[in-house]
N, C-alpha and C positions, 0 to 999 in steps of 0.2 A: 528309757526310751531314747533312741538316737534319731536325729533328723534323717530323712531320706537322703541317700547319696547325692541326688540331683538337686536338693534344696540348697539355696544359697543362704548361708547364715546371716549375711549382712541384710538380705531382703527380709528375713524373718524379723530382724531388729529394726526394720525400716531405716536402714543406714546405707552408706556406701563403704567400699573397701578402704577409702582414704579417710574415713571418720576417725577422729581422735578417741582415745579412751574415754574422755569426758563426754563426748557426743554419744558414744555407744551406751554409756552408763545412763545418760539422761533418757535416751529412747527406751532402754530396757525398763527403767523405773516407770515411765509413762505407760508402756504396754503391759507390764506385769500388773499394774493397778487396774487397767482396763479389763484384763482377762482373769483376775484373781477369783477363784471359785467362791470365796466368802462374800464377794461384792455383788454377786448375781443371784437371780432367782433359780429355782429348781430346774426349769426348762432349759435355761442357758448354760447350766453347769457342765453338761457333757461336752459341748463344743468348747467352752472356755477352758475346761480342764486339759483338753488336748493342746490348745494354743498355749496355755500356761506352761506345759511341759516342753513344748518346742522352744519357747522363749528362754526357758531356764537352761536347756541344753546348748542353745546358741550362745548364751551369755557365758556359760562355763568355759567354752572354747575361746571366744573372742576376748574375754576379760583377762585371760592368762597370756602374757606376752609370748611365751614359748609355744603354746598351742596355737595361738593366732598366727605366728610365723609359719608353723607347719601347715596350717590350713591354707594360708595365702600361697605358699609355695606349691602345694598340691593343686590348688585352683589354677595357678598360672600354667603348670605342667599340663593339666587337662585341657586348658584352652589352646595351648600350642599343639597338642596331639590332635584335637578335633579340627584345628585349622589345616592340618596336613592330611586329613582323611580323604583319600582319592575316590573310594568307592565303598558301597555296602553290598555284600553278597551273602548268599546262603551257602552252607557247607557243601551241598550237592553240586554247586557250580565249580568246585575245586576238583582237581584231578588227583585220584588216589594213587600212591606209589607204594606198592607192596614191599619192595626191597628195603626201604628205610622207614616204613610205617608212617608216612607223612602225606599231607594234602598240599598240593601246589597250585598256585594261581599266578598267571603271568602279569607282570607290571608293564605299564606302557614304556618304561625305560629299557626294557629287555631283561630286567632282573626277575626274581620270583618272590612271592609271598609264600612262606612255608609254615604250616601248622602241624605239629606232631599229633598223633592220635590221642596221646595222653592229655592234650590240652583242648581237644575237640568237644567242649561242653559249654553251655551257656552262650555268652556273646563275647567274642575276643577281638582285640585290636592287634593286627599283625603288621609288622614293618617289612618293607622291601629289602631284599638282600643287597641292592645296588644304590638306591636313592633314599631320600628322606620321606617318601610317601608311606601312608598306612592304608589299610582297609579294615573295615569292621566286618567280621564274619559272624553271622547268626547261626547258631547250632541248635536245632530243635531237640535232637537227642543224638547220642553217638550211634552211628550206623553199626549194625551187626555185621558179621563176616559175610553173610550172603549179599547184603547191600554193597559192601566194599568190593566183592568179586564182580558185581555188575558194573561198577564204575570203570571209567577209562583207566587202563593201566599203561605205564610207560615201560 
């Protein structure tokens, strides 16, 4: 079981990102005893088993210096990207360009956000061609060709 992508591993261990290895270890031990399935009655085991697994996964990452460094680096990158997100839009708000099979959305700086048809699935963060801003594009499902033909063409 992996923690959900938006779960902060430090929060799971009731710690901060500046916590030392010893502090993380102390919190882990305290919490693992609190949620250990063998320490609880039958009714509490289902919930505690889930918490126990979350704690164990968070500890496996944060107790390993290399994995912790990777995790911290990714967290900082995610924070920077989210700080630069200019807008959140739906795919249908972008203009379809048949010539190069891309969706385009104008940026306030005069540049464009470009999303290829191959990447038009799920939720995407797209950067501007001219500045450091990003947009989040929500894609319900990839439009079929009849929907694309109805979209504005350039």
